[in-house]
N, C-alpha and C positions, 0 to 999 in steps of 0.2 A: 504494500500500500504506500509506504513512505517513498520507496524508490520510484514508483510510477508517478507519484505527485511531483517528486523532484525532477523527473524527466520532463514532465509537462512544464514546469517552471523554466527549465533550460530551453525548451522549444519556444515558449512565449518570449524569452529574452534574447532570442536569436542564436541559440547554441544547439541547433538541431543535430549537428554532427556529433557533439558530445553525448547527446541523449541516445543516439543510435549506437555509438561505438563503446560507450562506457556504461551507461545505465542499463540498456536493454540486455546485454549479456548477463548481468547480475540478476535481473528479474527472471530471465529465462532459466537460469541455473536453479534458482530457488523454486520456481514453479514446476520444474521437472520432478522434484520430490513431491510436491503437493498433489499434482495430478495423478501420480502413481500410488500415493500413500495416505490420502486424506481420510480413509476409513481404517487406518492402522491404529493399534494401541499406542497411546502416548500419555503425557502428563497433563494435568490441569494447569490453569493459570498460575497456581501457587506452587506447582511442582511437588505436590504431596500425595496425590492419588492418581491411579492410572485407569484409563478407560479408552474404548475406541469410539466414544460418542459423547463428547463434551459440547454443550450448546455454544459456549464462548468460542471454542476452536472452529466450529463449523460456521458460525456467523462470520468469523474472520476470513475463513476460506472463501466464502461466497463473495464477500466484499472485495477481497484482494484479487481474486480471479477476474472479476468483472472490471476492476480498475486496470489490471494488466492487459485485459482484452482491448479496452478502449485505447490504451497507450500503443499496443501493437498495431491496431488499425491505423493510428495516426502516423506512425513512422513507416508504414508499408510492410510490416511483418505479417506472416500468414497464420499465426497461432491464435488469433483472437477468437475465432469460431470454436476451436478446441477448448480454450479456457472457459468460454461461456457454457459449453456443453457439460463440462465437469461441474461448474457452478450450479447448473440445473440439477445435476445428479445429487449434489449435496443438499440443495434446497428441497428436493423431493422427500428426503428422509428426516430433515430437521423439524418438520412440522409435528412429529410425535413428541417433541419436548413440551408441547402444550398439553397439560394433563386435565384440562377443563377448569382448573382453578388458578394456575400460574405456570410460568415457564420454568422448568427445572434444568439444572446444570448437567447432572449425570445421575445414573441410577445409584451409584455408590456415594454421591453427595448431592442430593437434589436441591437443597436450599443453599444458595450461594449468591453473594453480591456480584459475582462475575456476570450473572445474567443481565443485571441492570447496566453494567459496563458494556456488554455486547449490544444491547438494544440501543444505547446512546451512541456508540462509536461506529458500529458496523451495519446498521439497518439501512437498506435501500428502499425497497417497497414491501419488506417483510418484517413484521413486528417493529414498526416504527415507533418513535417515542410518543406519538399521539394515539397509538392503538389501544384497544380495550385490553389486549394481552399485556401490554406494558403497564397499564394502570393496575390490573389485577396482580401482576407480579410485584410491583412496588407496594401495593396494599398488603400483600401477604408478608413480604420480607420486612416491611416497616414494623408490623406487629411483632414479628419474631425478634427483631433487634431491640425493640422497645422493652420486651420482656427479658432480653439477654443482658442488657447493660444497666446497672443501677444509676449511672450518670444520666441516662435518658429519663428514668423514672423520677429522679430528683428534679430535673429541669421541668418535667411535666407538672410536678407538684407545685413548683414555683411559678407556673404559668408562662414559662419561656417557650416560644414557638420553635418548631423544627424537629429534627431527628438526626441522630448520628448512627451510621451503619458500619458494619465491618465485613469481614470476609464470609463468615458463615457461623451459624449458631454452634456453641460449644468449641469454638476455636481456642486453642491453648497457647498459641504462639505469642511470646512476650506478654503473657497474662491474658490474652484474648480480649483486646481492646477494640474500640471503633477505629476505623482507618480513615485518615483525612482525605486521601485521594478518592476512595470509594464514596465517601460522603459528598465530596465536591462533584463527582460525576452523577450522583443522584440529583443534585441541584441542576446540573447541566441537562439532565433528561427532562426535568420539568420545563426548563427554558426552551429546549428543542421542541417539546410538545406544544408550547404556547406559540412558537414561531409557525409551526405547521397549521395550528388552528387559525391563526390570523391569515395565513396564506389561503386557506379554504374560504375565508370570509370575503376575499377579493372576488370570488366567482359566485358564492352562495349568499352573500350578505350576512347579516347578523341572525343566522338561523337559530331556531329553537332546538335545544338538545332533546334527544329521544331517550325515553326511559328504557329502551331496549338497546339501541345502538351505542348509547353513551353511558350505560348503566354503571360500569366500573369506574369511570372518571367521576361521575356524579357521586358515587358512594365514597370514593377516595377523598374528594375535596369538599364533601358535604354540600353539594349543590342541590337545591330544591327543584321540584317539578316547575316547569316554566322558565328555567334558566336558559340563557342564550349562549351562543358561541363566544360572545364578548365576555360574558361572565366566566366561562371556562378558561379563556386565555388569561384573564386577570388572575383567576385562582391558581393557574399553573405557575405564573410568574411569582405570585405571593408565596406559593409553596417552595419554589426554588430559593427565594429570598430568605424564607424562614430557616431552611436547611443551612444556608451559608451563615446566617446570623448565629445560629446555635454553635456551629463549628468555630466561628470567629470568637465567640465569647470564651471559648476554652483554650484558644491558642494565641490570643492577642498579647498575652503577657510574655510570649516567647520572642516577640519582635518581628 
């Protein structure tokens, strides 16, 4: 993903030759492994458990294969169609990670903040940050981490907004605390959802939310019947602000 984007920057700045001769061989080398081994057993994001079916990894594969395909097309290489075909194969099996209640990471570690990371960073048109699956997953994991960390319970009792999340419930690494980067990416997910909601409003206007199509977002953000897209976007932004505010309250003394 990073190399394809850097290659695009080189092209846009007039260095197409460097993009072709330096960047493309690196992308091709990496994706030779991915296209042959995407369903092989490997490590999770935290390098702690092994599986051949991590949600985070597969979302990353789909995103990167499509990004590389676009780059290949732009520089006249022929592998774009092959990369998209493999991305479609991964996409066909990743849908089973939706269990009807939330998106799970793997069978041996279903509840994991890595799923929110994947939704925020790698979604194209699947499990986007504004999707019902995203809202349901956030709702489920927020409850889990609220119960997990006394620091969240203390802040809730004090009336402070937001939530701090970590890697997964019962994490014992370094005492099993909330993680700043994952908490920040939860806020980013809310902001990304708001951006998409506002984009929809450009064509649909300030539409009224549906109790079926928007049920998870309405439940997550406590939106009443009759709420509109504008209400949803505002609530998504407020939720992101609340998450960052809680995190900042606990780290601001560190400078």
